[in-house]
C-alpha positions in Angstrom: -51.8 49.1 -16.9 -52.4 46.2 -18.9 -54.2 43.5 -16.8 -53.7 40.6 -19.6 -50.3 41.3 -19.7 -50.0 40.7 -16.2 -52.1 38.1 -15.5 -50.1 36.3 -18.8 -47.0 37.0 -16.4 -48.2 35.5 -13.6 -49.9 32.7 -15.4 -46.2 32.5 -16.4 -44.7 32.5 -13.3 -47.5 29.6 -11.9 -46.1 27.2 -14.7 -42.5 27.3 -13.5 -44.5 26.3 -9.5 -44.3 22.2 -9.3 -46.6 19.9 -6.7 -43.2 17.9 -5.5 -44.9 14.7 -5.6 -46.7 15.5 -8.8 -44.1 16.8 -11.7 -46.5 18.5 -12.9 -46.5 22.9 -12.8 -49.5 23.4 -10.3 -51.4 25.5 -13.4 -51.8 23.0 -15.8 -52.6 20.6 -12.5 -55.6 22.3 -12.2 -55.2 23.9 -9.2 -55.2 27.5 -10.4 -58.9 28.8 -10.6 -58.8 32.4 -11.8 -56.3 35.5 -11.5 -57.9 38.8 -10.7 -56.3 41.7 -10.6 -56.8 45.8 -9.5 -55.3 49.0 -9.0 -55.5 49.9 -5.7 -55.4 53.6 -3.9 -52.3 53.6 -3.1 -51.2 53.4 -6.6 -49.2 49.3 -5.7 -51.8 46.8 -8.2 -53.6 43.5 -5.8 -53.8 40.1 -7.4 -55.6 37.6 -6.0 -54.7 33.5 -7.4 -57.8 31.5 -6.5 -55.8 28.2 -6.2 -56.4 24.8 -4.6 -54.7 21.8 -3.7 -55.5 18.4 -4.9 -55.8 17.3 -1.1 -57.0 19.5 1.5 -54.4 17.8 3.7 -51.6 18.5 1.5 -48.3 18.1 3.1 -46.5 21.1 1.5 -49.5 23.8 0.8 -47.7 26.2 2.6 -44.8 26.2 0.0 -47.0 26.3 -3.2 -48.6 28.7 -1.5 -45.9 31.5 0.4 -44.3 30.5 -4.0 -47.5 31.7 -5.3 -47.1 35.0 -2.9 -43.4 35.3 -3.5 -44.2 35.9 -7.5 -44.8 39.4 -7.1 -41.0 40.3 -6.4 -40.5 38.2 -9.7 -41.7 40.2 -11.7 -39.8 42.6 -12.4 -41.3 45.7 -14.7 -43.9 45.9 -11.6 -42.5 47.2 -8.9 -45.7 47.8 -6.6 -47.2 44.7 -8.0 -48.6 42.6 -4.4 -49.9 38.5 -5.9 -51.9 36.9 -2.6 -53.5 33.5 -2.6 -56.4 32.8 -2.4 -56.8 29.1 -1.3 -60.4 27.2 -1.9 -61.7 24.0 -1.9 -65.3 23.8 -3.9 -65.3 23.4 -5.9 -63.3 20.4 -5.3 -59.7 19.2 -7.8 -60.4 16.5 -10.1 -57.8 15.6 -12.4 -60.6 16.1 -15.3 -59.7 19.8 -14.3 -55.6 18.8 -15.7 -54.5 20.6 -19.1 -53.6 18.4 -21.3 -50.2 19.4 -21.5 -50.4 17.4 -17.9 -52.5 14.4 -19.0 -49.7 13.2 -20.9 -46.9 14.1 -19.5 -48.5 11.8 -16.7 -48.4 8.5 -19.2 -52.4 9.4 -18.6 -53.6 10.1 -22.5 
C-alpha cells in the first residue's frame, strides 16, 4: 500500500470541497492540518483527516465534515477505504494558513 499516493488522491478530493461562504476549497483555505493513513487488521485502510473550521460556530460545519467523510466512497480503486474527520480547534485557523493560490483568488495578494 502506497500511502503517499493515497494521500494525494484524498488531497485531490479535498480540493473539490468548498466552503460555501468563501469561494475557496477547504484544502487551499488551510483547514486541513494532516492526513494519516494506516492499514487495519481486517484489511481496510483507515485515513484520518485532521481539520479545523474558520470558526467554531461555522453554520455549515456538519456539511463540510460529512463531505470529508464521504471521500472514501469517491476513490474507486480503494474499495475498503474509510475516511474519518478529526475536527480540532487547536491551533486555531488564521488567514496565514491559506495557500498563495487561495490568497490570490480572494484578492489578498
